[in-house]
C-alpha positions in Angstrom: 26.5 -27.7 -38.4 25.5 -24.1 -39.1 22.7 -21.8 -37.8 20.3 -20.9 -40.6 17.7 -18.9 -38.7 16.9 -17.4 -35.3 13.2 -16.6 -34.8 11.1 -15.2 -32.0 7.8 -16.9 -31.4 5.2 -14.9 -29.3 2.3 -16.5 -27.5 -0.4 -14.9 -25.3 0.1 -16.0 -21.7 -3.1 -14.4 -20.3 -0.8 -12.4 -17.9 1.4 -11.1 -20.6 3.3 -12.8 -23.4 5.6 -15.8 -23.6 8.6 -15.0 -25.8 10.2 -18.1 -27.2 13.3 -18.5 -29.4 13.5 -21.0 -32.2 16.9 -21.7 -33.8 17.2 -23.8 -36.9 20.2 -25.5 -38.4 21.3 -26.9 -41.7 21.3 -30.4 -40.2 17.6 -30.3 -39.3 18.1 -29.9 -35.5 16.0 -27.2 -34.0 16.6 -25.7 -30.6 14.1 -23.8 -28.4 14.6 -21.2 -25.6 12.5 -18.8 -23.7 13.1 -15.2 -22.5 9.6 -14.1 -21.7 8.9 -10.5 -20.7 5.7 -9.5 -19.0 6.3 -5.8 -18.4 5.8 -4.1 -21.8 9.1 -4.3 -23.6 8.3 -7.2 -26.0 8.9 -5.3 -29.2 12.3 -4.2 -28.0 13.1 -7.8 -27.0 12.0 -9.1 -30.5 14.2 -6.4 -32.1 17.2 -7.5 -30.1 16.6 -11.1 -31.1 16.6 -10.1 -34.8 19.7 -8.0 -34.4 21.5 -10.9 -32.8 20.4 -13.2 -35.6 22.6 -11.3 -38.0 25.7 -12.3 -36.0 24.6 -15.9 -35.5 23.5 -17.2 -38.9 26.3 -19.3 -40.4 27.9 -20.0 -37.0 28.3 -23.4 -35.4 25.6 -23.6 -32.7 27.6 -26.1 -30.7 30.1 -23.4 -29.7 27.7 -22.2 -27.1 30.0 -20.4 -24.7 31.9 -18.7 -27.6 28.6 -17.5 -29.1 27.4 -16.3 -25.7 30.6 -14.2 -25.4 30.2 -12.9 -28.9 26.6 -11.8 -28.2 27.6 -10.2 -24.9 30.4 -8.2 -26.7 28.1 -7.2 -29.5 25.6 -5.7 -27.0 28.2 -4.1 -24.7 27.2 -0.5 -25.7 23.5 -1.3 -25.2 23.8 -3.9 -22.5 20.7 -4.1 -20.2 17.6 -6.1 -19.4 16.2 -6.4 -22.8 19.5 -7.2 -24.6 20.4 -9.7 -21.8 17.1 -11.4 -22.0 17.4 -11.8 -25.8 20.9 -13.3 -25.3 19.5 -15.6 -22.5 16.8 -17.1 -24.7 19.2 -17.7 -27.6 21.8 -19.2 -25.3 19.2 -21.7 -24.0 18.2 -22.7 -27.5 21.9 -23.2 -28.4 22.3 -25.6 -25.5 19.2 -27.4 -26.6 20.7 -27.9 -30.0 24.1 -29.1 -28.7 22.5 -31.7 -26.3 20.2 -32.9 -29.0 23.1 -33.3 -31.4 24.9 -35.5 -28.8 21.7 -37.3 -28.0 21.7 -36.6 -24.3 19.7 -34.5 -21.8 21.2 -31.1 -21.3 22.4 -31.8 -17.7 24.6 -34.6 -19.0 26.9 -32.0 -20.6 27.8 -30.8 -17.1 28.4 -34.1 -15.4 24.9 -34.4 -14.0 22.5 -35.2 -12.8 23.1 -34.3 -9.2 19.6 -35.3 -8.3 16.7 -37.1 -10.0 13.9 -35.0 -8.6 13.6 -31.5 -7.2 11.4 -30.2 -4.5 9.0 -27.4 -5.8 7.2 -24.5 -4.3 4.0 -23.0 -5.7 4.9 -19.5 -6.8 2.7 -16.4 -7.1 0.3 -18.4 -5.0 -3.0 -16.4 -5.1 -1.7 -13.5 -7.3 -3.3 -14.5 -10.5 -6.5 -15.5 -8.7 -6.7 -12.0 -7.3 -5.8 -10.2 -10.5 -6.9 -12.1 -13.6 -9.0 -15.2 -12.6 -11.3 -14.8 -15.7 -8.4 -14.7 -18.2 -6.8 -17.8 -16.6 -10.1 -19.5 -15.9 -9.2 -20.1 -12.2 -11.1 -19.5 -9.0 -11.1 -15.9 -7.9 -9.4 -14.7 -4.7 -11.0 -11.8 -2.9 -11.2 -12.7 0.8 -9.1 -14.3 3.6 -11.5 -17.3 3.3 -10.4 -17.7 -0.3 -6.7 -17.6 0.9 -7.5 -20.3 3.5 -9.1 -22.5 0.8 -6.1 -21.9 -1.5 -3.8 -23.0 1.3 -5.8 -26.2 1.7 -5.6 -26.8 -2.1 -1.8 -26.4 -2.0 -1.6 -29.2 0.6 -4.1 -31.4 -1.2 -2.1 -31.2 -4.4 1.1 -32.4 -2.6 3.1 -29.2 -2.4 5.2 -28.6 0.7 6.0 -25.0 0.1 4.4 -21.9 -1.4 5.3 -18.3 -2.2 2.7 -15.6 -2.1 2.7 -11.8 -2.7 2.3 -9.1 -0.1 -0.3 -7.2 -2.2 -2.8 -9.8 -3.3 -5.5 -8.2 -1.2 -4.6 -4.6 -1.8 -4.3 -4.3 -5.5 -1.5 -3.7 -7.9 1.7 -2.6 -6.0 2.7 -0.4 -8.9 -0.4 1.8 -8.2 0.2 2.2 -4.4 2.7 4.6 -3.1 5.7 2.8 -1.5 5.2 5.3 1.4 1.8 3.8 2.4 3.3 1.2 4.6 0.7 0.4 7.3 -1.9 -0.9 4.9 0.6 -3.1 3.2 2.0 -4.5 6.4 -1.4 -5.3 7.9 -2.5 -6.9 4.6 0.6 -9.0 4.3 0.4 -10.1 7.9 -3.2 -11.2 7.4 -2.3 -13.1 4.3 0.6 -15.0 5.9 -1.5 -15.7 9.1 -4.3 -17.2 7.0 -2.0 -19.3 4.9 -0.2 -20.6 8.0 -3.5 -21.5 9.6 -4.5 -23.4 6.4 -1.3 -25.3 5.6 0.0 -26.0 9.1 3.6 -26.0 10.4 5.0 -28.5 8.0 4.5 -26.5 4.8 7.1 -23.7 4.1 5.8 -20.2 3.2 7.7 -17.5 1.4 6.6 -13.9 1.0 7.5 -11.9 -2.2 7.8 -8.2 -1.4 9.1 -7.3 -4.8 10.1 -3.6 -4.6 7.0 -2.6 -2.6 8.8 -1.4 0.5 11.6 0.9 1.3 14.0 0.0 4.1 11.7 1.3 6.9 8.7 -0.5 5.5 10.8 -3.7 5.1 11.8 -3.5 8.8 8.1 -3.1 9.8 6.9 -6.1 7.7 9.9 -8.3 8.7 8.9 -7.9 12.4 5.2 -8.4 11.7 5.7 -11.8 10.1 8.4 -13.2 12.5 5.8 -15.4 14.4 5.0 -17.3 11.2 8.4 -18.9 10.6 8.8 -18.1 6.9 11.3 -19.9 4.7 12.3 -16.5 3.3 11.4 -12.9 2.5 12.0 -12.1 -1.2 13.2 -8.6 -2.0 14.2 -7.0 -5.4 16.9 -4.4 -5.3 19.9 -3.3 -7.3 21.6 -2.0 -4.2 23.7 -4.6 -2.3 24.3 -2.3 0.7 20.6 -1.6 1.1 19.8 -5.3 1.0 22.5 -6.0 3.5 20.9 -3.5 5.9 17.5 -5.2 5.4 19.1 -8.6 6.0 20.7 -7.5 9.2 17.4 -6.0 10.5 15.4 -9.2 9.9 15.3 -12.6 11.6 13.7 -14.2 8.5 16.2 -15.3 5.8 16.4 -13.1 2.7 16.1 -14.3 -0.9 17.1 -11.9 -3.7 18.4 -11.8 -7.2 15.3 -12.2 -9.4 16.0 -9.0 -11.3 19.7 -9.7 -11.8 21.0 -11.3 -15.0 24.7 -11.7 -14.9 27.5 -13.0 -12.7 28.9 -9.5 -12.6 25.6 -8.3 -11.2 25.4 -11.0 -8.5 29.0 -10.7 -7.4 28.7 -7.6 -5.1 25.7 -9.1 -3.4 27.5 -12.4 -2.8 30.7 -10.7 -1.7 28.7 -8.8 1.0 26.6 -11.8 1.8 23.6 -9.5 1.3 21.2 -12.4 0.8 20.8 -15.8 2.4 19.5 -17.4 -0.9 20.3 -16.4 -4.4 17.3 -16.5 -6.7 18.1 -17.3 -10.4 15.7 -17.0 -13.2 17.1 -19.0 -16.1 14.9 -17.3 -18.7 16.4 -14.0 -17.7 20.0 -15.1 -17.3 20.4 -17.9 -19.9 21.8 -21.3 -19.1 25.5 -20.4 -19.5 25.3 -17.5 -17.1 23.0 -19.3 -14.6 25.6 -22.0 -14.3 28.2 -19.4 -13.5 26.0 -17.7 -11.0 25.4 -21.0 -9.3 29.1 -21.7 -9.1 29.8 -18.3 -7.7 27.1 -18.8 -5.1 28.5 -22.2 -4.3 32.0 -20.7 -3.8 30.3 -18.4 -1.2 28.7 -21.4 0.5 25.2 -20.2 -0.6 22.2 -22.1 -2.0 20.3 -20.9 -5.1 16.6 -21.0 -5.5 15.9 -21.3 -9.3 12.4 -19.9 -10.3 10.2 -20.0 -13.3 7.2 -17.7 -13.7 6.9 -18.5 -17.4 5.8 -21.4 -19.6 6.4 -25.2 -19.2 9.4 -24.8 -21.5 11.1 -22.7 -18.8 10.1 -25.3 -16.2 12.1 -27.9 -18.1 15.0 -25.4 -18.6 15.0 -24.7 -14.8 14.9 -28.4 -13.9 18.0 -28.9 -16.0 19.8 -26.2 -14.1 18.8 -27.8 -10.8 20.1 -31.2 -12.1 23.4 -29.6 -13.2 24.5 -27.8 -10.0 25.0 -29.0 -6.4 23.7 -26.0 -4.4 19.9 -26.0 -4.9 17.6 -25.4 -2.0 14.2 -25.6 -3.9 12.8 -24.8 -7.3 9.8 -22.5 -7.9 7.0 -22.7 -10.5 3.7 -21.0 -11.2 1.0 -23.6 -10.9 -1.8 -21.3 -12.1 -1.4 -20.3 -15.7 -3.1 -19.7 -19.0 -5.6 -22.5 -19.9 -3.6 -23.4 -23.0 -0.2 -23.8 -21.3 -0.3 -27.6 -21.6 -1.2 -27.4 -25.3 1.8 -25.4 -26.5 4.4 -28.0 -25.5 4.9 -31.7 -26.4 5.6 -32.8 -22.9 4.2 -31.8 -19.5 6.5 -31.5 -16.5 6.4 -34.7 -14.5 5.3 -33.5 -11.1 4.4 -35.8 -8.2 3.9 -35.0 -4.5 5.4 -31.6 -4.8 8.5 -32.8 -6.7 9.5 -32.6 -10.3 11.3 -35.5 -11.9 14.1 -34.4 -14.2 13.6 -34.8 -17.9 15.2 -37.8 -19.6 14.9 -37.0 -23.3 17.7 -35.4 -25.4 18.2 -31.6 -25.2 15.7 -29.9 -22.9 13.4 -32.9 -23.2 10.5 -30.9 -24.7 9.5 -29.3 -28.0 7.2 -26.4 -28.7 3.9 -27.1 -30.5 4.0 -24.2 -32.9 0.6 -24.9 -34.4 -1.0 -24.4 -30.9 1.1 -21.3 -30.2 -0.3 -19.8 -33.4 -3.8 -20.2 -32.0 -2.9 -17.8 -29.2 -1.3 -14.7 -30.8 -0.2 -11.9 -28.5 -2.4 -8.9 -29.1 -0.3 -6.3 -27.2 0.4 -5.1 -23.7 -2.6 -5.3 -21.3 -1.3 -2.6 -19.0 
């Protein structure tokens, strides 16, 4: 079997753009992957994919880990977020091909499944309703009453955990100085207090701080939310020592790693035990590297929290990771999304009572509907 074509497919996601990978072979087996980027570097990502195609055409797609290493070496002088994302999406599509060729679900290649269903949390809960309700055709969120009603909706739809954002009532965090702490702390405390009142004590709450706070701000907000018994505070940083300082100053567990892409990047954080839970985004790391990250975390007696903020395709991909490794605490998905998110895939995730059942069909267990994707072209960065 030989690779004949590696092709990026772009689809408007309302929030940004879903970037899919399509790999074709001379035996008629097609593999799909995803490496979506929502921050304005889509053309660079597409260019990396096309550059990597030159090295992949004619290769046997079943030699997945060899090809991952080849791509990594090829990008070594320009290795970074965009290049690693392109490699990640291609890597996932290669695994899809290999599992399809063998006629088994992807997790079977790794001795799985460890579990038949995975507990979910509702990610970015309230964010899209505050920022782009019209684009996503979802109820708007403007007040604490709206937050309370959303909390009730989370419970009514069977979810036992949610993750919200610290700035859903104060606007885009990129447009607020990180030094303006008091407003953010008071807003985040009001958000968490309202969600807790709505969902009760049996639903877990997580708070995503992204990179909105420096260390002093983090200490302030960690103290403010202590009474609400959060499952974790999520922090993005490239500095393991700074994160360790935050962790040591907080009573709430710390989850981090969402901006990291390789085992090498995670290692200093895990060595220092800078985090309590390691977040892994498979669309950013690839399946090969996500498995390695999970194994490294397991060696350090740490649980991972795989998360997907992209399309249903990535939900399937993430579910396969959760079925392939032992050390999973919970999996995250974005429940709100573009109105056409169900139309661009051939299968919808099987979610019941806040759990996703693992896919059973060969490969990833889902295909892309390319005709529907073509109906929603990406028209450029929204800003």
